[in-house]
C-alpha positions in Angstrom: 94.5 -29.7 -76.4 91.7 -28.9 -74.0 92.1 -25.2 -74.7 91.4 -25.8 -78.4 88.3 -27.8 -77.6 86.9 -25.0 -75.4 87.8 -22.5 -78.1 85.8 -24.5 -80.7 82.6 -24.5 -78.6 81.6 -20.9 -79.4 82.2 -21.5 -83.1 80.0 -24.6 -83.1 77.3 -22.8 -81.2 77.3 -19.9 -83.7 77.2 -22.4 -86.6 74.2 -24.1 -85.1 72.5 -20.8 -84.3 72.9 -19.6 -87.9 71.3 -22.7 -89.2 68.2 -22.5 -87.1 66.5 -19.6 -88.8 67.1 -17.1 -86.0 67.1 -13.5 -86.9 66.9 -10.3 -84.9 63.6 -8.4 -84.5 63.2 -5.8 -87.2 65.0 -7.8 -89.9 61.8 -9.3 -91.3 60.5 -5.9 -92.6 57.9 -6.4 -95.4 58.6 -2.9 -96.7 61.3 -2.7 -99.3 64.2 -0.3 -98.7 63.2 2.0 -101.6 59.8 2.8 -100.0 59.9 6.2 -98.3 56.3 7.3 -98.6 53.2 5.4 -97.5 49.6 6.4 -98.4 47.1 5.2 -95.8 43.5 5.8 -97.1 40.6 5.5 -94.7 39.9 1.9 -94.0 37.0 0.3 -95.8 34.3 -1.3 -93.6 31.8 -4.0 -93.7 30.5 -3.2 -90.2 27.4 -1.2 -89.4 28.9 0.8 -86.6 29.6 4.4 -87.0 33.2 5.7 -87.6 35.1 2.6 -86.5 37.1 2.6 -89.8 38.1 6.3 -89.2 39.3 5.6 -85.7 41.3 2.6 -86.8 42.9 4.5 -89.7 43.9 7.4 -87.4 45.4 5.0 -84.9 47.5 3.2 -87.6 48.7 6.6 -89.0 49.6 7.7 -85.5 51.5 4.5 -84.9 53.4 4.7 -88.2 54.3 8.3 -87.5 55.5 7.4 -84.0 57.5 4.2 -84.8 58.8 4.5 -88.4 60.6 6.9 -90.6 58.1 6.7 -93.4 56.3 9.8 -94.6 52.6 9.2 -94.4 50.4 10.9 -97.1 46.7 11.2 -97.4 44.7 9.5 -100.1 44.7 12.5 -102.5 48.5 12.0 -102.7 48.3 8.2 -103.1 49.7 8.4 -106.6 52.8 10.2 -105.2 53.4 7.4 -102.6 55.8 4.4 -102.9 53.2 2.0 -101.3 49.6 2.0 -100.1 48.5 0.5 -96.8 44.8 -0.6 -97.1 42.7 -1.8 -94.3 39.2 -3.2 -93.9 37.1 -3.6 -90.8 35.5 -7.0 -91.5 33.1 -7.1 -88.6 32.3 -5.3 -85.3 30.1 -7.0 -82.7 28.9 -5.7 -79.4 27.6 -8.4 -77.1 26.4 -8.4 -73.4 29.1 -9.8 -71.2 27.9 -9.5 -67.6 24.6 -8.7 -65.9 23.6 -6.9 -62.7 22.2 -9.5 -60.3 19.8 -7.0 -58.7 18.2 -5.5 -61.8 19.0 -8.2 -64.4 20.3 -5.4 -66.8 23.5 -5.7 -68.7 26.4 -4.2 -66.8 29.2 -4.7 -69.3 29.6 -5.4 -73.0 32.3 -7.0 -75.1 33.3 -5.2 -78.3 34.9 -7.5 -80.9 36.5 -6.2 -84.1 37.9 -8.3 -86.9 40.1 -6.5 -89.5 42.6 -7.0 -92.3 45.5 -5.0 -93.8 47.3 -5.2 -97.1 50.4 -3.2 -98.2 50.6 -2.8 -102.0 53.7 -1.6 -103.6 53.8 1.1 -106.3 54.1 -1.6 -108.9 50.8 -3.3 -107.7 52.5 -6.2 -106.0 51.2 -7.2 -102.5 54.1 -6.7 -100.1 52.2 -7.7 -96.9 48.8 -9.0 -96.1 47.2 -10.1 -92.9 43.4 -10.9 -92.7 43.4 -12.4 -89.2 43.4 -9.4 -86.8 40.9 -10.0 -84.0 40.6 -7.7 -81.0 38.3 -7.6 -78.0 37.6 -4.9 -75.4 35.2 -4.8 -72.5 33.3 -1.7 -71.5 31.0 -0.9 -68.6 27.4 0.4 -69.0 25.4 2.3 -66.5 21.7 2.5 -65.7 22.0 6.0 -64.2 20.9 8.2 -67.1 22.0 11.4 -65.4 25.5 10.1 -65.2 25.5 8.2 -68.5 28.7 8.4 -70.5 28.7 6.6 -73.7 31.6 4.1 -73.2 31.6 2.2 -76.5 33.5 5.0 -78.3 36.4 4.9 -75.8 36.4 1.1 -76.0 36.7 1.3 -79.8 39.5 3.8 -79.5 41.4 1.5 -77.1 40.8 -1.4 -79.6 42.1 0.8 -82.4 45.2 1.7 -80.4 45.9 -2.0 -79.7 45.2 -2.9 -83.3 47.6 -0.2 -84.6 50.4 -1.4 -82.3 49.9 -5.0 -83.3 49.5 -4.2 -87.0 52.5 -2.0 -87.3 54.6 -4.5 -85.3 53.5 -7.3 -87.6 54.2 -5.2 -90.7 57.7 -4.4 -89.5 58.8 -7.4 -87.5 56.7 -10.5 -88.3 58.6 -13.8 -88.8 
């Protein structure tokens, strides 16, 4: 009798688990199975900073090539793709973060980028949309002009890499 009761416990557990909405990562893919080719045009931008949209687009393409089996095509072949992944840089702000106590000059800045992405199927239906991507990156400045290295570009590249990883993960695995 006890043996039957213990044998029923895993079955009850599995039944409860199936009813709770649990699913394995990767099963919430927003991309239909018939999609094999994605077009990724250069992101649009509403920001005034130079080339941020290009850096973000390149990072997303790299991440898609690295993590997925989809063939990525450029915008001139968008009509030959099964879906189009569009992105927009909504805003980019650079604000002073810390100050040098001795000189009073800014010693680091905070770069904040807000973006959105939409995946549109070949039939025009929206397959995925997220307009709430917000990323921040700190970068250091220097007052030594002879050793000055523009750091905001590497900060934007780091932001783009983080954005691409999060965006592709969200596209493939969001719940």
